[in-house]
C-alpha positions in Angstrom: 231.8 -6.1 7.7 233.8 -8.9 6.2 232.6 -11.1 3.5 234.2 -14.5 3.6 232.8 -17.8 1.9 230.4 -20.3 3.7 233.3 -23.0 3.6 235.4 -21.4 5.7 232.7 -22.6 8.6 230.4 -25.2 7.6 231.7 -28.8 6.3 229.5 -31.1 4.3 228.6 -33.4 7.1 225.8 -36.4 5.7 223.9 -38.7 8.1 222.9 -41.0 5.5 220.8 -44.2 6.6 219.9 -47.3 4.1 216.2 -47.6 3.9 214.9 -50.5 5.7 211.2 -51.3 4.4 210.0 -52.8 7.9 210.6 -49.4 9.8 208.9 -46.0 9.6 210.9 -43.1 9.1 209.6 -39.2 10.2 209.7 -37.0 7.4 210.6 -33.0 7.7 210.5 -30.7 4.7 212.2 -27.0 4.1 209.9 -24.0 3.9 211.1 -21.4 1.2 211.6 -17.5 2.4 213.4 -18.4 5.2 210.4 -20.1 7.1 212.7 -22.8 8.6 211.2 -26.9 8.8 207.7 -28.4 9.0 206.9 -31.7 9.6 205.4 -33.9 6.7 204.7 -36.9 8.9 205.9 -40.2 9.0 206.4 -42.7 5.9 207.1 -46.5 5.6 210.0 -47.8 4.2 208.7 -49.4 1.2 206.6 -46.3 0.6 209.9 -44.0 -1.2 211.8 -45.0 -3.9 214.8 -43.2 -2.0 217.5 -46.1 -1.2 218.8 -43.9 1.2 218.0 -40.8 3.4 219.2 -38.1 5.7 219.0 -38.2 8.9 219.0 -34.6 10.3 221.4 -33.7 13.7 220.2 -30.5 16.1 222.7 -27.4 15.1 223.4 -28.5 11.7 223.0 -26.6 8.5 220.3 -28.1 6.3 219.5 -26.8 2.4 217.4 -27.6 -0.4 219.4 -28.3 -3.5 215.9 -27.2 -5.5 214.9 -24.2 -3.7 218.1 -23.1 -1.9 218.1 -19.9 -3.5 214.4 -19.1 -2.9 215.2 -19.2 1.4 214.5 -23.1 1.4 217.7 -23.7 4.1 218.3 -23.2 7.7 220.1 -24.5 11.0 218.3 -27.5 12.7 216.6 -26.7 15.3 216.6 -29.4 18.7 212.9 -30.6 18.0 213.9 -32.0 14.2 216.7 -34.0 15.7 216.3 -37.4 14.3 214.1 -36.5 11.4 214.5 -37.4 8.1 215.0 -35.5 4.5 215.6 -37.0 0.9 219.1 -36.8 -0.6 217.9 -33.4 -2.3 218.7 -31.8 1.1 222.4 -32.0 2.2 223.4 -31.1 6.0 226.5 -28.9 6.9 228.5 -28.9 10.4 228.7 -25.7 11.5 232.7 -25.3 12.7 231.4 -23.7 16.4 234.8 -22.3 16.9 234.5 -19.9 14.1 230.8 -19.3 13.4 227.5 -18.9 15.8 224.5 -21.0 14.9 221.8 -18.7 16.0 223.9 -16.0 13.5 224.0 -18.3 10.7 220.2 -19.5 11.2 219.4 -15.7 10.9 221.6 -15.1 7.7 219.3 -18.3 6.2 216.3 -15.9 6.8 218.3 -13.2 4.5 217.0 -12.4 1.3 220.2 -11.1 0.6 221.8 -14.3 1.2 219.3 -15.5 -1.5 220.0 -13.2 -3.9 223.7 -14.6 -3.4 222.8 -18.2 -3.8 220.6 -17.6 -6.7 223.8 -16.9 -8.8 224.8 -20.2 -8.3 222.2 -22.3 -9.4 222.1 -24.3 -12.4 219.4 -25.6 -15.0 216.8 -23.7 -16.8 213.6 -23.1 -15.4 212.1 -23.3 -11.3 212.3 -27.1 -11.7 215.6 -27.6 -12.8 217.6 -25.0 -10.8 220.3 -26.7 -8.6 222.6 -25.7 -5.5 225.0 -27.8 -5.1 226.9 -28.2 -1.6 229.9 -26.9 -3.1 228.6 -23.7 -4.7 227.1 -23.0 -1.1 230.5 -23.6 0.4 232.1 -20.7 -1.8 229.1 -18.1 -1.3 230.6 -15.3 0.5 228.5 -13.8 3.4 229.1 -11.3 5.8 231.0 -13.2 8.7 232.5 -10.8 11.1 234.4 -12.8 14.5 232.8 -14.9 16.5 231.9 -12.5 19.2 230.6 -10.2 16.8 228.4 -13.0 15.7 227.3 -13.7 18.6 226.2 -9.9 19.7 224.4 -9.5 16.5 223.0 -13.0 17.2 221.3 -12.0 20.6 220.6 -8.5 19.5 218.5 -10.1 16.7 216.8 -12.7 18.9 215.6 -10.1 21.5 214.2 -8.0 18.6 212.5 -11.0 17.0 210.6 -11.9 20.3 209.1 -8.6 20.3 208.6 -9.1 16.4 206.8 -12.3 17.2 204.6 -10.7 19.5 203.6 -8.0 17.5 202.6 -10.9 14.8 200.7 -12.8 17.6 198.5 -9.8 18.4 197.9 -8.8 14.6 196.9 -12.1 13.7 194.2 -12.1 17.1 193.3 -8.9 15.4 192.8 -10.6 12.0 190.6 -13.6 14.0 188.7 -10.6 15.7 187.9 -8.8 12.3 187.0 -12.3 10.5 184.6 -13.1 13.1 182.8 -9.8 12.9 182.6 -10.1 8.8 180.7 -13.5 10.1 178.9 -11.8 12.4 177.6 -8.9 10.1 176.9 -10.9 7.5 175.1 -13.3 9.4 172.8 -9.8 10.3 172.3 -8.9 6.9 171.1 -12.8 5.9 169.0 -12.5 8.9 167.8 -9.0 7.3 167.0 -10.6 4.2 163.6 -10.8 3.0 164.3 -12.3 -0.4 166.7 -15.0 -2.5 168.0 -15.2 -5.9 169.6 -17.6 -8.0 173.3 -15.7 -9.0 172.8 -15.7 -12.4 170.5 -12.8 -11.9 172.4 -11.0 -9.2 175.7 -10.9 -11.4 177.0 -12.1 -15.1 179.9 -14.1 -16.0 182.0 -11.2 -18.8 184.4 -12.6 -20.7 187.1 -9.9 -22.5 189.8 -12.1 -24.2 192.7 -10.1 -25.1 195.4 -11.5 -27.7 198.6 -10.7 -26.6 200.6 -8.8 -29.1 204.2 -9.5 -29.9 206.4 -6.4 -28.4 203.7 -5.4 -25.9 203.7 -5.3 -22.3 200.9 -6.8 -20.4 200.6 -6.8 -16.4 198.6 -9.8 -14.8 197.2 -10.6 -12.0 196.7 -13.2 -9.1 193.7 -14.0 -6.6 195.1 -15.1 -2.8 193.3 -17.6 -0.8 191.1 -16.7 2.4 189.9 -13.3 1.3 193.1 -11.6 1.5 192.5 -9.8 -2.1 194.7 -9.3 -5.1 198.2 -9.1 -6.1 199.8 -7.7 -9.7 202.6 -10.3 -11.2 205.6 -8.7 -13.0 205.2 -7.4 -16.3 205.6 -9.8 -19.2 205.4 -9.7 -23.2 203.2 -10.7 -25.5 205.7 -13.4 -26.5 206.1 -14.3 -23.1 202.3 -15.0 -22.4 202.5 -17.0 -25.7 199.4 -19.3 -26.2 198.1 -18.8 -22.8 194.2 -17.6 -22.7 193.9 -14.4 -21.0 191.1 -11.8 -20.1 190.9 -8.0 -19.5 189.9 -7.0 -15.8 187.9 -3.8 -15.0 187.2 -1.7 -12.3 184.1 -3.2 -10.3 184.9 -6.8 -11.3 184.2 -9.7 -8.8 186.8 -12.2 -9.5 186.7 -15.9 -8.7 189.4 -18.6 -9.5 187.8 -21.5 -10.5 190.5 -23.7 -8.7 190.7 -21.9 -5.4 187.3 -19.9 -4.7 186.5 -22.8 -2.3 189.7 -22.0 -0.3 188.2 -17.8 -0.6 190.6 -16.9 -4.2 187.1 -14.5 -4.6 188.3 -10.6 -4.6 186.9 -7.4 -6.1 188.8 -5.3 -9.0 189.5 -1.9 -8.1 190.9 1.2 -10.4 194.5 -0.4 -9.7 193.4 -3.5 -11.4 191.5 -1.7 -14.9 193.1 -2.9 -17.8 195.4 -5.9 -16.3 194.6 -9.5 -17.9 193.8 -12.6 -15.4 194.1 -16.0 -16.6 191.5 -18.4 -17.9 191.4 -19.5 -14.9 189.6 -16.4 -13.0 186.1 -15.7 -13.7 185.1 -12.4 -13.8 181.5 -11.4 -13.2 179.9 -8.1 -13.8 177.6 -7.5 -10.6 173.8 -5.8 -11.2 174.0 -3.1 -9.8 170.1 -2.4 -9.3 169.8 -5.4 -6.9 173.5 -6.0 -5.5 176.7 -4.5 -4.2 179.7 -5.7 -5.6 181.7 -5.0 -2.1 178.8 -7.0 -0.1 179.3 -9.8 -2.5 182.7 -10.2 -2.2 183.0 -10.4 1.3 179.8 -12.7 1.4 181.3 -15.2 -0.9 184.5 -15.2 1.6 182.3 -16.1 5.0 181.5 -19.3 5.9 177.8 -19.1 4.3 179.3 -17.9 0.9 182.0 -20.5 0.9 179.3 -23.4 1.5 177.5 -21.6 -1.5 180.8 -22.0 -4.1 181.7 -25.8 -2.0 178.4 -27.2 -3.8 179.1 -25.5 -7.0 182.5 -27.4 -6.9 182.8 -30.9 -7.3 185.6 -33.4 -7.4 187.5 -35.5 -4.9 190.1 -32.6 -4.0 192.5 -30.4 -5.4 192.7 -29.1 -9.0 189.8 -31.1 -9.2 187.5 -29.5 -7.2 187.0 -26.5 -10.2 183.8 -24.7 -9.8 181.6 -25.5 -12.0 180.1 -22.2 -13.7 176.4 -23.4 -14.3 176.0 -25.1 -11.3 177.5 -21.7 -9.2 174.8 -19.7 -10.9 171.8 -22.3 -10.4 172.8 -21.5 -6.7 170.0 -18.9 -4.7 171.4 -16.4 -1.8 169.9 -14.4 0.2 169.9 -10.7 -0.8 169.1 -8.0 2.3 168.2 -4.4 0.9 170.7 -2.6 -1.0 171.2 0.4 1.4 171.5 -2.6 3.6 174.4 -4.5 1.3 176.1 -1.2 0.6 176.6 -0.3 4.4 177.7 -3.9 5.4 180.2 -3.1 2.6 181.7 -0.2 3.6 181.9 -1.2 6.9 183.9 -4.2 5.9 185.9 -2.5 3.8 187.5 -0.2 6.2 187.9 -3.2 8.7 190.0 -5.3 6.1 191.9 -2.3 4.7 193.3 -1.2 7.9 194.7 -4.9 8.7 196.7 -4.4 5.2 199.1 -1.4 6.5 200.0 -3.3 9.7 201.1 -6.7 7.3 203.4 -4.7 4.8 204.8 -2.9 7.9 205.4 -6.3 10.3 207.1 -7.4 6.8 209.0 -4.6 6.3 210.6 -4.3 9.7 212.0 -8.2 10.0 213.3 -7.3 6.6 214.8 -4.0 7.8 216.4 -5.8 11.0 217.5 -8.7 8.6 219.2 -6.0 6.3 220.6 -3.8 9.1 222.1 -6.7 10.7 223.8 -8.2 7.6 225.3 -4.7 6.3 227.0 -4.0 9.6 224.4 -1.2 11.0 223.0 -2.8 13.7 
């Protein structure tokens, strides 16, 4: 497939308007990773420091200068015609005689395109990198003849309709699994004959690690909404610097003190043993004579468990609502028998584990379709 510079089919076309202090402007945003536009909501003219705003026009390509290399660019759909973005989001007119807007919309969702853009960014650090309009126009991408673009776009659109249906069905399954978990946890609580303070059930265990120069470390992260752990890229002791980090061991029950109220709770397994976590992650060792760690993880990501965490997370909003350790440990929770906890933990582990391969397959399927399309193999 022939590579050509985007400047052959795009032209910078800014529809900028001077901000009037006495009117409202519907403001949009551009998601990263090829996820398109979203609505931020209206702002009044006297609420922005920008003297001008860029007006969106359906069918034009819009780019975030700051995050284009992370996929923050897309073709404007009809429902965003007339919305506004800041001057940090230039827009480009598509030459309809040489390019198909559906083809370019799919191209914007292709990680291979983002990689090419990342080489064009300027600055040091994620907040300083920029992709200029000229740089975007200079990037070479797969651009076959117009009829071939239309053929590829039609095939991708058809396949992504099916892909969306698969995603929809998976979402329903996730919702049903969540409802099942709530029901099972509720049944367990109804079977509980006693309640205990959290400090009796598990103990905070901090194993501080002092990074050594030249040594490599791997850090974990905790996803919100009970979606488990992930592993970050390896870093050296020099890169960690003065940041306080702590060792993770298999069986640790982990809480993000910032986002535990949003379900950022997870159970470490053998794969996490020997890794490190930020000082923001509280590591608890469960008293195995009283409680089952898997059950507690599912409990604390259920609505009842989240209520317990939120009662111990004072503050107004955002990062001000951190988990108060002493308050949290003084909360009382009902516990069914250890045998019941173990059974519930096994049931819910099995249910959530079956969902993970589905998500990986769906994401991989979309990526493989885009890779095939822009390498001439579709």
